[in-house]
TORLO-228530 format. One line per 3 residues: number of its first residue (from 1); their letters; for each residue x negated, y negated, z negated of N, C-alpha, C, O. Coordinates in steps of 0.1 Angstrom, whole numbers, plus 5000, padded with zeros to 4 digits. Layout:
NUM> a> X/Y/Z/X/Y/Z/X/Y/Z/X/Y/Z | ...;
This chain:
1> msk> 5107/8497/1988/5116/8498/1976/5128/8488/1978/5126/8477/1983 | 5140/8493/1976/5152/8484/1978/5153/8474/1966/5149/8477/1955 | 5159/8463/1969/5161/8453/1959/5173/8457/1950/5183/8462/1954;
4> alk> 5171/8454/1937/5181/8456/1927/5193/8447/1930/5192/8435/1933 | 5205/8453/1928/5218/8445/1929/5221/8440/1915/5221/8447/1905 | 5226/8428/1914/5230/8422/1902/5245/8421/1902/5251/8414/1910;
7> idl> 5252/8428/1892/5266/8428/1892/5271/8425/1878/5266/8432/1868 | 5280/8416/1876/5286/8413/1864/5300/8421/1863/5309/8418/1871 | 5301/8431/1854/5312/8440/1854/5323/8435/1845/5333/8443/1843;
10> hth> 5322/8423/1839/5333/8419/1830/5335/8404/1831/5329/8396/1825 | 5344/8400/1840/5347/8386/1843/5362/8383/1843/5370/8392/1846 | 5366/8371/1841/5380/8367/1841/5381/8354/1850/5386/8344/1845;
13> pvs> 5377/8355/1863/5378/8342/1871/5392/8337/1874/5393/8325/1876 | 5401/8346/1876/5415/8341/1879/5420/8334/1867/5426/8323/1869 | 5418/8339/1855/5423/8331/1843/5416/8318/1842/5422/8308/1838;
16> alk> 5403/8318/1846/5395/8305/1845/5401/8295/1855/5400/8283/1852 | 5407/8299/1866/5412/8290/1876/5427/8287/1874/5432/8279/1881 | 5434/8294/1865/5449/8292/1864/5453/8278/1863/5461/8274/1871;
19> nqm> 5448/8270/1853/5453/8257/1852/5448/8248/1863/5456/8240/1869 | 5435/8249/1867/5429/8241/1877/5436/8242/1890/5438/8233/1898 | 5441/8255/1894/5446/8257/1907/5461/8261/1906/5467/8265/1917;
22> gik> 5467/8260/1895/5482/8262/1894/5486/8277/1896/5497/8279/1901 | 5478/8286/1892/5481/8300/1894/5491/8305/1884/5489/8304/1872 | 5502/8309/1889/5513/8315/1880/5515/8330/1883/5519/8337/1874;
25> gig> 5512/8334/1895/5514/8348/1898/5505/8352/1910/5497/8344/1915 | 5507/8364/1915/5498/8369/1925/5500/8361/1939/5490/8360/1947 | 5511/8355/1941/5514/8348/1953/5505/8335/1953/5503/8329/1964;
28> din> 5500/8331/1942/5492/8319/1941/5477/8321/1943/5469/8312/1944 | 5473/8334/1944/5459/8338/1946/5457/8338/1961/5460/8348/1968 | 5452/8327/1966/5450/8325/1980/5436/8323/1985/5427/8326/1977;
31> kdv> 5434/8318/1997/5420/8316/2002/5412/8306/1993/5400/8308/1991 | 5419/8296/1988/5412/8286/1980/5407/8292/1967/5396/8289/1963 | 5415/8300/1961/5411/8307/1948/5399/8317/1952/5389/8317/1944;
34> aae> 5401/8324/1962/5390/8334/1966/5377/8326/1969/5366/8331/1965 | 5378/8315/1976/5366/8307/1979/5359/8302/1966/5347/8302/1965 | 5367/8298/1956/5361/8293/1943/5354/8305/1936/5343/8303/1930;
37> ivk> 5360/8317/1937/5353/8328/1930/5340/8332/1938/5330/8334/1931 | 5341/8332/1951/5329/8336/1959/5318/8325/1956/5306/8329/1954 | 5321/8313/1956/5312/8302/1953/5305/8304/1939/5293/8303/1937;
40> avk> 5313/8308/1929/5308/8310/1915/5299/8322/1915/5288/8322/1909 | 5302/8333/1922/5294/8345/1923/5280/8341/1929/5270/8345/1924 | 5281/8334/1941/5269/8330/1948/5260/8321/1939/5248/8322/1938;
43> nag> 5266/8311/1933/5259/8301/1924/5252/8308/1913/5242/8303/1908 | 5258/8319/1908/5252/8326/1897/5241/8336/1901/5234/8342/1893 | 5239/8337/1914/5229/8346/1920/5232/8361/1919/5224/8369/1918;
46> mng> 5245/8363/1918/5250/8377/1917/5253/8383/1930/5256/8376/1940 | 5252/8396/1931/5255/8403/1943/5270/8408/1943/5276/8412/1953 | 5276/8407/1930/5290/8411/1929/5295/8410/1915/5287/8407/1906;
49> iai> 5308/8412/1914/5315/8411/1901/5326/8421/1901/5331/8426/1911 | 5330/8424/1889/5343/8431/1887/5352/8420/1881/5349/8413/1872 | 5364/8419/1887/5374/8410/1882/5383/8418/1872/5391/8426/1877;
52> tek> 5382/8415/1860/5388/8423/1849/5397/8414/1841/5395/8412/1829 | 5408/8409/1846/5417/8401/1839/5424/8409/1828/5426/8421/1829 | 5427/8402/1817/5433/8408/1805/5447/8413/1808/5456/8405/1811;
55> nnf> 5449/8426/1807/5462/8432/1808/5469/8429/1821/5481/8429/1822 | 5461/8427/1832/5468/8423/1845/5459/8428/1856/5450/8421/1860 | 5461/8440/1861/5453/8446/1872/5456/8438/1885/5447/8436/1893;
58> nhg> 5469/8434/1887/5473/8428/1899/5465/8416/1903/5462/8414/1915 | 5462/8407/1893/5455/8395/1897/5441/8398/1902/5437/8392/1912 | 5434/8408/1896/5421/8412/1901/5422/8418/1915/5413/8416/1923;
61> wva> 5432/8427/1916/5434/8434/1929/5436/8424/1940/5430/8426/1951 | 5445/8415/1939/5449/8406/1949/5436/8397/1952/5433/8394/1964 | 5430/8392/1942/5418/8384/1944/5407/8392/1952/5401/8386/1961;
64> clq> 5405/8404/1948/5395/8412/1955/5399/8414/1970/5391/8413/1979 | 5412/8417/1972/5416/8418/1986/5414/8406/1994/5410/8406/2006 | 5417/8394/1988/5415/8381/1995/5400/8380/1999/5397/8376/2010;
67> imd> 5392/8382/1989/5377/8380/1991/5372/8390/2002/5365/8386/2010 | 5376/8403/2001/5372/8413/2010/5377/8409/2024/5370/8412/2034 | 5389/8404/2025/5394/8401/2039/5388/8388/2044/5385/8387/2056;
70> lfk> 5388/8377/2036/5384/8364/2041/5369/8361/2040/5364/8352/2047 | 5362/8368/2032/5348/8365/2030/5338/8377/2032/5328/8378/2025 | 5341/8385/2042/5333/8397/2045/5319/8393/2048/5309/8400/2043;
73> ser> 5317/8382/2055/5303/8378/2058/5294/8375/2046/5282/8375/2047 | 5300/8372/2035/5293/8369/2023/5286/8382/2017/5277/8381/2009 | 5291/8393/2020/5286/8406/2016/5285/8407/2000/5275/8411/1995;
76> iii> 5296/8403/1994/5297/8404/1979/5304/8416/1975/5314/8420/1981 | 5299/8423/1965/5306/8435/1960/5317/8430/1950/5314/8422/1940 | 5329/8433/1953/5340/8429/1944/5348/8441/1940/5353/8449/1948;
79> lpg> 5349/8443/1927/5356/8455/1921/5368/8450/1913/5366/8441/1904 | 5380/8455/1917/5391/8451/1909/5392/8459/1896/5388/8471/1896 | 5397/8453/1885/5398/8460/1873/5408/8453/1863/5415/8445/1867;
82> iei> 5408/8458/1851/5416/8453/1841/5410/8454/1827/5402/8464/1825 | 5412/8445/1818/5408/8447/1804/5420/8450/1797/5430/8443/1796 | 5420/8462/1790/5431/8468/1783/5429/8467/1768/5418/8471/1763;
85> dln> 5439/8463/1761/5439/8463/1746/5445/8477/1742/5456/8480/1746 | 5438/8484/1734/5442/8497/1729/5438/8500/1715/5426/8501/1712 | 5447/8500/1706/5444/8503/1692/5432/8494/1686/5423/8499/1680;
88> nlq> 5433/8481/1688/5423/8472/1684/5409/8474/1691/5399/8469/1686 | 5409/8480/1702/5398/8482/1711/5401/8475/1724/5412/8474/1728 | 5390/8472/1732/5392/8467/1745/5384/8476/1754/5372/8479/1752;
91> llq> 5391/8480/1765/5384/8488/1775/5386/8482/1789/5396/8476/1792 | 5376/8483/1797/5377/8479/1811/5379/8491/1819/5373/8501/1818 | 5389/8490/1828/5391/8501/1838/5388/8495/1851/5395/8485/1856;
94> lyi> 5378/8500/1858/5374/8494/1871/5378/8504/1882/5376/8516/1881 | 5383/8499/1893/5385/8507/1905/5373/8506/1913/5369/8495/1917 | 5367/8518/1917/5355/8518/1925/5359/8523/1939/5361/8534/1941;
97> pni> 5360/8513/1949/5363/8517/1963/5353/8528/1968/5341/8528/1964 | 5357/8536/1977/5349/8547/1982/5336/8543/1987/5326/8549/1985 | 5335/8531/1994/5322/8526/1999/5312/8524/1988/5300/8527/1990;
100> yrk> 5316/8520/1976/5307/8518/1965/5304/8531/1957/5293/8532/1952 | 5314/8539/1957/5312/8552/1950/5301/8560/1956/5293/8566/1949 | 5300/8560/1969/5290/8567/1976/5276/8560/1976/5266/8567/1976;
103> rlp> 5276/8547/1975/5263/8540/1977/5257/8536/1963/5245/8533/1963 | 5265/8536/1953/5260/8531/1940/5260/8543/1930/5271/8545/1924 | 5249/8550/1928/5250/8562/1919/5254/8559/1905/5258/8568/1898;
106> ffk> 5253/8546/1900/5257/8543/1886/5271/8547/1884/5274/8552/1872 | 5280/8546/1893/5294/8549/1891/5297/8564/1893/5308/8568/1891 | 5287/8572/1895/5288/8587/1895/5299/8592/1904/5306/8602/1901;
109> eke> 5302/8585/1915/5312/8589/1925/5326/8589/1918/5334/8597/1923 | 5328/8582/1908/5341/8581/1901/5350/8571/1907/5346/8560/1910 | 5363/8574/1909/5372/8564/1915/5376/8554/1904/5377/8542/1907;
112> wfw> 5377/8558/1892/5380/8549/1881/5368/8550/1871/5364/8561/1867 | 5363/8539/1867/5352/8538/1857/5356/8530/1845/5361/8519/1846 | 5354/8536/1833/5358/8530/1821/5347/8525/1812/5337/8532/1811;
115> ilt> 5348/8513/1807/5338/8507/1799/5344/8503/1785/5354/8495/1785 | 5338/8507/1774/5342/8502/1761/5336/8488/1759/5323/8488/1760 | 5343/8478/1757/5338/8464/1756/5337/8460/1741/5344/8464/1733;
118> hpg> 5327/8452/1739/5324/8446/1726/5328/8454/1714/5336/8450/1706 | 5322/8466/1712/5326/8475/1701/5322/8469/1688/5310/8465/1686 | 5331/8469/1678/5328/8463/1665/5330/8448/1664/5328/8443/1653;
121> ldg> 5333/8441/1675/5335/8427/1674/5345/8422/1664/5343/8413/1657 | 5356/8429/1663/5367/8426/1654/5367/8433/1641/5377/8435/1635 | 5355/8438/1637/5353/8445/1625/5349/8459/1627/5347/8463/1638;
124> pmd> 5349/8467/1616/5344/8481/1617/5353/8489/1627/5365/8486/1628 | 5347/8498/1634/5354/8506/1644/5354/8520/1639/5344/8526/1636 | 5366/8526/1639/5367/8540/1636/5364/8548/1649/5371/8548/1659;
127> mni> 5353/8555/1648/5348/8563/1659/5357/8574/1663/5357/8579/1675 | 5366/8578/1654/5376/8588/1658/5386/8583/1668/5392/8591/1676 | 5388/8570/1669/5398/8564/1678/5393/8567/1692/5401/8568/1701;
130> ikd> 5380/8567/1695/5375/8568/1708/5371/8582/1712/5368/8585/1724 | 5372/8592/1703/5367/8605/1705/5374/8612/1717/5368/8620/1724 | 5387/8609/1720/5394/8615/1731/5395/8606/1743/5402/8610/1753;
133> lri> 5389/8594/1742/5390/8585/1754/5379/8588/1764/5368/8592/1760 | 5382/8587/1776/5372/8588/1787/5365/8574/1787/5371/8564/1790 | 5352/8575/1785/5344/8562/1785/5331/8566/1793/5324/8576/1790;
136> dav> 5328/8558/1803/5317/8560/1812/5305/8551/1808/5294/8554/1812 | 5307/8540/1801/5296/8531/1797/5302/8523/1785/5314/8523/1782 | 5292/8517/1778/5296/8508/1767/5289/8495/1768/5277/8494/1771;
139> egk> 5296/8484/1765/5290/8471/1766/5282/8468/1753/5287/8469/1742 | 5269/8465/1755/5261/8462/1743/5258/8448/1741/5254/8444/1730 | 5260/8439/1751/5258/8425/1749/5266/8417/1759/5268/8421/1771;
142> slk> 5272/8406/1754/5280/8397/1763/5279/8383/1757/5271/8381/1747 | 5286/8374/1762/5286/8361/1757/5292/8361/1742/5290/8351/1735 | 5299/8371/1739/5305/8372/1725/5295/8378/1715/5298/8378/1703;
145> gef> 5283/8381/1720/5272/8386/1711/5266/8399/1714/5269/8405/1725 | 5259/8405/1705/5253/8418/1706/5261/8427/1698/5265/8424/1686 | 5263/8439/1702/5272/8449/1695/5264/8461/1691/5261/8470/1700;
148> sla> 5260/8462/1679/5251/8472/1674/5258/8486/1675/5251/8496/1676 | 5271/8487/1675/5278/8499/1676/5276/8506/1690/5278/8518/1692 | 5272/8498/1699/5270/8503/1713/5260/8514/1713/5261/8524/1720;
151> sqv> 5249/8512/1705/5239/8523/1705/5244/8536/1700/5241/8547/1705 | 5252/8535/1690/5258/8548/1684/5267/8554/1694/5267/8566/1696 | 5276/8546/1700/5285/8552/1710/5278/8558/1722/5281/8568/1727;
154> sre> 5267/8551/1726/5259/8555/1738/5252/8569/1734/5253/8578/1742 | 5247/8570/1722/5240/8583/1718/5250/8594/1717/5248/8605/1723 | 5261/8591/1710/5271/8602/1708/5278/8606/1721/5282/8618/1722;
157> rni> 5280/8597/1730/5287/8601/1743/5278/8603/1755/5282/8607/1765 | 5265/8600/1753/5255/8602/1763/5259/8593/1775/5260/8598/1787 | 5262/8581/1773/5266/8571/1783/5257/8559/1783/5251/8556/1772;
160> pii> 5256/8552/1794/5247/8540/1794/5253/8528/1786/5265/8526/1785 | 5244/8519/1782/5248/8506/1776/5246/8496/1787/5236/8496/1794 | 5256/8487/1788/5255/8477/1799/5256/8463/1792/5259/8462/1780;
163> qas> 5252/8453/1800/5254/8439/1796/5263/8433/1806/5262/8436/1818 | 5273/8425/1802/5282/8418/1811/5286/8405/1804/5286/8404/1792 | 5290/8396/1812/5292/8382/1807/5305/8381/1798/5305/8374/1788;
166> dsn> 5316/8388/1802/5329/8385/1796/5332/8371/1798/5337/8364/1789 | 5330/8366/1810/5331/8351/1813/5346/8347/1813/5354/8354/1819 | 5348/8336/1808/5361/8329/1808/5361/8316/1816/5372/8310/1817;
169> tla> 5350/8313/1821/5348/8301/1830/5340/8306/1842/5333/8316/1841 | 5341/8299/1853/5334/8303/1865/5319/8301/1863/5310/8309/1868 | 5315/8291/1855/5301/8288/1852/5294/8299/1844/5282/8301/1844;
172> eig> 5302/8307/1836/5297/8317/1828/5294/8330/1835/5287/8339/1830 | 5300/8332/1847/5297/8344/1855/5282/8346/1857/5275/8337/1861 | 5278/8358/1854/5264/8362/1856/5255/8359/1844/5243/8361/1844;
175> syy> 5261/8354/1833/5253/8351/1821/5246/8364/1816/5235/8363/1811 | 5253/8375/1817/5248/8388/1815/5253/8397/1826/5264/8395/1831 | 5245/8406/1830/5249/8415/1842/5241/8428/1841/5232/8430/1833;
178> lel> 5245/8436/1850/5239/8449/1852/5230/8449/1865/5235/8444/1875 | 5218/8455/1865/5211/8456/1877/5211/8471/1881/5209/8480/1874 | 5215/8472/1894/5216/8486/1900/5206/8487/1911/5205/8498/1917;
């Protein structure tokens, strides 16, 4: 039987490093930044993360490219993504590279995977807002709490409930994660 992979699909490591490493833009995401992220993933006992910076896909994309290029030997799964604010909701949009689409059935061979995060955190949620949205999973628990609306969304959409850290520091990575 193969070993389960531990992946945290909701992290903000570039934001966590901004002040500490002087990151102002994508040009500042270098080998040192990538090394700090890899170290945090390994220290957390994770096999991988999705880098989902708020409203900024480029930071996650560049960090992922740096890690994949400079730290191949670490064999860490790195998924670039973004956390998007939409009508008082937050959604994660993850890019799933072909190699992971084929090897990890959870992603159902989708190039883009959408996760509704912390439903109901900011108050009651109008379920009509999400009726036309493509959502592949819903976050049921993170460092921000447990989200009872996740069960309803999961049932109505027939999608899985996940746990993810929503980490804003490197030490929080892996606090909650998905096993694949």
